[in-house]
C-alpha positions in Angstrom: -35.5 35.0 -14.1 -34.1 36.7 -11.0 -31.0 35.4 -9.4 -29.9 36.6 -6.0 -26.3 37.9 -6.2 -25.2 38.2 -2.6 -25.6 35.6 0.1 -25.2 36.2 3.8 -24.4 33.9 6.7 -21.6 31.8 5.2 -19.0 30.6 7.7 -15.3 31.3 7.5 -12.6 28.7 6.9 -11.2 27.9 10.3 -7.6 28.8 9.4 -8.8 32.2 8.1 -10.9 33.5 11.0 -10.1 37.0 11.9 -10.6 38.5 15.4 -14.0 37.2 16.4 -15.4 38.0 19.9 -18.2 35.5 20.1 -21.6 36.1 21.7 -22.5 33.6 24.4 -20.2 31.2 26.3 -16.9 32.9 25.8 -14.9 35.6 24.0 -12.6 34.1 21.4 -9.6 36.1 20.4 -8.6 34.9 16.9 -5.3 36.0 15.5 -4.3 39.4 16.8 -7.4 41.6 16.8 -10.4 41.8 19.1 -13.4 41.9 16.9 -17.0 40.9 17.5 -19.5 40.2 14.8 -23.2 40.6 15.5 -26.0 40.9 13.0 -28.7 43.3 14.1 -30.2 46.8 13.7 -29.9 50.0 15.7 -28.9 53.6 15.6 -25.5 54.7 14.3 -22.9 55.2 16.9 -19.5 56.8 17.0 -16.3 54.9 17.8 -16.4 53.2 21.2 -14.9 55.5 23.7 -12.7 52.8 25.1 -11.0 52.2 21.7 -8.3 54.3 20.2 -9.9 56.5 17.6 -8.6 56.3 14.1 -6.7 59.4 12.9 -8.6 61.8 10.6 -8.1 61.0 6.9 -6.8 63.4 4.4 -10.2 63.5 2.7 -13.7 64.2 4.3 -15.2 61.1 5.9 -18.4 61.7 3.9 -16.7 61.0 0.6 -18.3 57.9 -0.9 -16.9 55.2 -3.3 -15.2 56.5 -6.5 -17.3 55.3 -9.4 -15.4 57.3 -12.0 -13.1 54.5 -13.2 -13.5 50.8 -13.6 -16.7 48.6 -13.4 -16.5 48.4 -9.6 -16.3 51.4 -7.3 -12.8 52.0 -5.9 -12.4 52.1 -2.1 -12.7 55.6 -0.7 -9.9 57.2 1.3 -11.6 57.2 4.7 -10.2 56.5 8.2 -13.6 56.2 9.9 -14.7 52.6 10.3 -18.5 53.3 10.2 -18.2 55.5 7.1 -16.0 53.0 5.3 -18.3 50.1 6.2 -21.2 52.0 4.7 -19.3 52.5 1.5 -18.2 48.9 1.4 -21.7 47.6 1.9 -22.9 49.8 -1.0 -20.1 48.3 -3.2 -21.0 44.8 -2.2 -24.7 45.3 -3.0 -24.1 47.0 -6.3 -23.2 45.2 -9.6 -24.0 45.4 -13.3 -23.6 42.2 -15.4 -24.3 44.2 -18.6 -20.9 46.0 -18.3 -18.9 44.0 -15.9 -17.4 40.5 -16.3 -17.1 38.0 -13.5 -13.3 38.6 -13.3 -13.7 42.3 -13.3 -16.2 42.1 -10.4 -13.9 39.9 -8.4 -10.8 42.1 -9.1 -12.8 45.3 -8.2 -13.9 43.8 -4.9 -10.4 42.6 -4.0 -9.1 46.1 -4.3 -11.0 46.9 -1.1 -9.2 44.2 0.9 -6.5 44.8 3.6 -3.0 44.2 2.3 -2.1 42.6 5.6 -2.3 38.9 4.7 -2.7 37.5 8.2 -6.0 39.4 8.5 -7.2 39.3 4.9 -10.2 36.9 4.6 -10.8 37.2 0.9 -12.6 33.9 0.9 -15.5 35.4 2.9 -15.9 38.2 0.4 -15.3 36.3 -2.8 -17.9 33.8 -1.8 -20.5 36.5 -2.3 -19.8 36.6 -6.1 -21.8 34.0 -8.1 -19.7 31.5 -10.0 -18.9 32.3 -13.6 -21.7 30.2 -15.1 -24.3 31.9 -12.9 -22.8 35.3 -13.6 -23.2 34.5 -17.4 -26.8 33.6 -16.9 -27.4 36.8 -15.0 -25.7 38.7 -17.8 -28.1 37.0 -20.3 -30.9 38.6 -18.3 -29.1 42.0 -18.1 -29.3 41.9 -14.4 -27.9 44.8 -12.4 -28.4 46.2 -8.9 -28.0 49.4 -6.9 -28.1 50.0 -3.2 -28.9 52.5 -0.6 -27.6 52.4 3.0 -30.0 53.3 5.8 -27.6 53.2 8.8 -24.5 51.6 10.3 -23.4 51.0 13.8 -21.0 49.1 16.1 -22.8 46.0 17.3 -23.5 45.9 21.0 -21.4 42.7 21.4 -18.4 44.3 19.9 -18.7 47.4 22.1 -19.1 45.2 25.2 -16.2 43.0 24.4 -14.0 46.0 23.6 -15.0 47.7 26.9 -13.9 44.5 28.8 -10.6 44.4 27.0 -9.9 47.8 25.3 -6.2 47.2 24.7 -6.9 44.4 22.2 -8.1 46.8 19.5 -4.6 48.3 19.2 -3.1 45.0 17.9 -4.8 45.2 14.5 -7.3 48.0 14.7 -10.1 45.8 13.3 -13.6 47.0 13.9 -17.0 45.3 13.5 -19.7 47.4 11.8 -23.2 46.3 11.0 -24.8 48.1 8.0 -28.4 48.0 6.9 -30.0 49.2 3.7 -31.9 48.2 0.6 -30.8 46.5 -2.7 -32.8 47.2 -5.8 -32.3 44.6 -8.6 -33.4 45.1 -12.2 -33.4 42.6 -15.1 -34.6 42.2 -18.7 -38.1 42.9 -19.9 -38.9 45.3 -17.0 -38.3 42.9 -14.2 -37.3 44.5 -10.9 -37.4 44.0 -7.2 -36.0 45.3 -3.9 -34.9 43.6 -0.7 -33.8 44.9 2.7 -30.1 44.0 3.4 -28.1 43.7 6.6 -24.4 42.8 6.8 -21.7 42.9 9.4 -18.2 43.8 8.1 -14.8 43.7 9.7 -12.8 46.7 8.6 -9.3 47.7 9.5 -8.6 51.3 10.2 -5.1 51.8 11.5 -4.2 55.3 12.7 -3.0 57.6 9.9 -4.1 55.0 7.3 -7.1 54.7 5.1 -9.5 51.9 6.1 -9.7 48.6 4.2 -12.0 45.6 4.3 -11.0 42.5 6.3 -14.0 40.2 6.0 -17.7 39.6 5.9 -18.9 38.2 9.1 -21.0 35.1 9.4 -24.5 35.5 10.7 -24.7 35.5 14.5 -28.0 34.9 16.2 -29.1 37.5 18.8 
């Protein structure tokens, strides 16, 4: 039996909300970063011209997640928000219950998180992992998934809010990036399926530092 691994659209605990610039009535500045989350599709864009550009990383931005050690890919050393978000989405949509325990999956995902506690919304990311009982049942079915990313872009709402108040990004350097792609799931006895995926991530990319994951955004209606 197929079990869906990742869920989208869950809300954040009120006391853990990062910088969310809401679409609609008002722009809400939460904590110290100006970030807007918007689920949608579109062409990939470079960093908003009004925002301070992250400094180049010591390794090429095209470098993907390191899958050479551990059951979960390690975060790549990338300073570009869009490239990092693409790598993070691939990590979130990829798992293998045949070789990875529930605890290993959680620990591997946590390694991607920002070390700045006031912005780290681990709850929004850990909520994507099934509970230990469900993980065990998925393992019984030898369920595993891979992913491909089609594109990633800054949501229009994020760019608009940033243009209206460009100095806010320098408080925490948190960017909203929407990533779209496809997840392919395989399980015992030849079972398989594929689903389109779309997720908006908050990533932190301070100048001269590698990016890290801040949160998974809730679903926001257009």
